[in-house]
N, C-alpha and C positions, 0 to 999 in steps of 0.2 A: 973288624966285624962287618963293616959295610963296604960296598964296592966303590962308592964315590961320596960326594958331599950332599947328596939328596937329603932334603930336610924333613925331620919329623917334628910335629907339634902335639903336645899332650894337653888336651883341654881339661886340665885339672891342676889343683895346687896340692894334691895329696903327696906327702913325702914317701908314703909306702909305694904308690904307683911310680913315683920318680925313681926309686931304687930298683924296682922291678924292670922298668923300661931300660935301665942301664945294661941289662943283660943282652939287649938287642943293639943298642948304640949309646954312646955318650954325647952324641951330637943331636940334641933336640932342645926345643923351647917348651916352657910350661906357661900356658896362658889359660887361666881358669875361666870357665864359662859362667855367665851371670844369669842363666836361665833358672826359673823356679822348677824344682824337682817335684812336680805334681804327679800323684799316683791316680791312675784310672782304675777305680774299684770294679769296673765292669769287665776287666781283662785279667789274665793270669799274671802272677808276679814276674814270670820269665819275660812276658811281652812288655810289662812295665819297665823292667831293667833295660831291655833292648831299645825301647822307644826313647827313654831318657838319655841313654848313651848316644843315640843317633842325634837327638836334639842338641846335646852338648857339642858334639863334633861339628854339626852343621851351623851352629851359631858362631863358631870361630872361623870356619873354613873360608868364607869370602875374603877375609883379611890376609889369607895365606895361600894365594894361588901357586900352583906348581909345587905344593907341599903335600905331605900325608898327615892329616889331622886325625888324632885318636881321641875318641870319647869312651868313657867307661862309667858304669853305675852298678853298685853292689847293694843287694837287698837280702835280708834274712827273713825266712818265712817258716811258720809253724802253725798247723791247724788252720790254714787259710788266712792267718793274720800276718801282715807284713810289718817287719821291724826295720826302720831306718836308724838314723842317729838319734840318740835319746835327746829329749827336749831339755832335761835337767837331771839332777841326781836322783830325784824321786822316780822319774821315768826310767832311768837306767836300772834302778832297783826292781821296778816292775818287770822290765824285760828279762833281766837275769833270773828272776824268780820263775818266769814262764819257761825259760830255756833249761832250767835246772833239772837234771835227771832225764832229759828227753833227747831225741834225735831231731834235728832241724835241717833245713835246706838253706844253703847260700847260693844265690844266683847272681852272676855278674853279666851284664850286657856290655858288649864292646862294639864299636863302630870305627871304621876307617874311611875317611873321605879322601880319596886320592885325586890326582889331576884328571884321571880318565873315568873312574867309577867309584861308587860308594857301596861298601858291603858291611853287613852287621850280623851278629849272632848272639846267642846267650850260652853260658856255660854253667852247669849245675854241679855242686858238691854237697855231700852229706856229712854232718858232724854230730857226734854223740857227746853230750855234756854230762859230766858226773854230777851226782846230787850235791848241791851246794848248801852250806849252812848260811844262815842270815849273817853271821859274823864274817864269813868269807866274802860274801857279796858286798857288805859295807866296807870291808878293808880294801877290796879291789876298787870300788868306786872312789875311795879316798885317794888312790894313786892318780886320779884324773884321766887315766888311759881310756876308759869307756866312752868319754863324752863326745868324741868325734868319730866313733866307729859304728858302722851298721851292726845292729844286734848288740851293741854295748860291750863288745870285747874284741881283743886282738889275739889271734892264735899265735902270731909271731912275737908277741910281747909278753907282758906280765900275765895276760889272760890265758896263756898256754896251759897253766896249771889245771884249768877246768875242763880241758878237752880230753875225753876218754879215748876217742878214736875218730878218724875221718876217712872218707873215701872220695876219690876224685882228685882234682887239681888243687894243690895247696896254694899256688899263686892265685887261683881263682878266689879262694877264701880270703886271701890277703887283700885282693881288690883288682888284680889285673892278670887274667889267665894268659901267661906268656906263650905257651905252645899254640893256643888257638889264635892269639894275636899275630904270631909269626905267619901263620897260614893265611890270615886275611891280608896282611901286608904283601905276601907273595902274590896273592890273587889280584891285588890292586897294582901289581908291577913295581912295588918297592924293591930296590936292588939288594935283597938279602943274599948272602952267600949260603950255600947248601949246608955247610957245617953249623951255621947258626940255626937253621931250621931243625937240625937233628940233635943238638947237644943238650937239650933240656927235656927229657921225657917226663911224662906225668908220674907222680909218686903217690902211693897210698900206704896206709898202715892200718 
């Protein structure tokens, strides 16, 4: 899938992003960033996600010269409120009650720090959640799955039951928009083969 042993570094410890990045290469390191993910309430969620992704990548990049360092950050937003990972089960319940029966936005910022240049962008998807009963919310929280997920659910996991429909990139919703990441890697001169650029078009339902 890659032309040589050029190195990728993922500034994350997310197993979901790890699995998605394997669609590009299985030759990469995972080095989580230690930056604090602070939100700037004076700017849009899209810019927050992009800025945090860039900060993650740039915090790791000096330790990996001649590599391509990838940062990503995912936020869920509804009615100008930003939902990150829940603080606890009570917060997870609050978030899921807010999302119940509504359409919300998932935005992921991505950044690639390459040997020659740094590029970043954000990707937006929309998700409609079916109306949820209190018991459904409590049962889902009891699985433990919501606790490390932006928006307190995972579309690719047990939380898939609550998704009525979505538009845009599903990999963006999961946490790493692969098609857009491939384009950033290409623009920063990472040696991707053309078939890798083309083999995963966006899907909607």
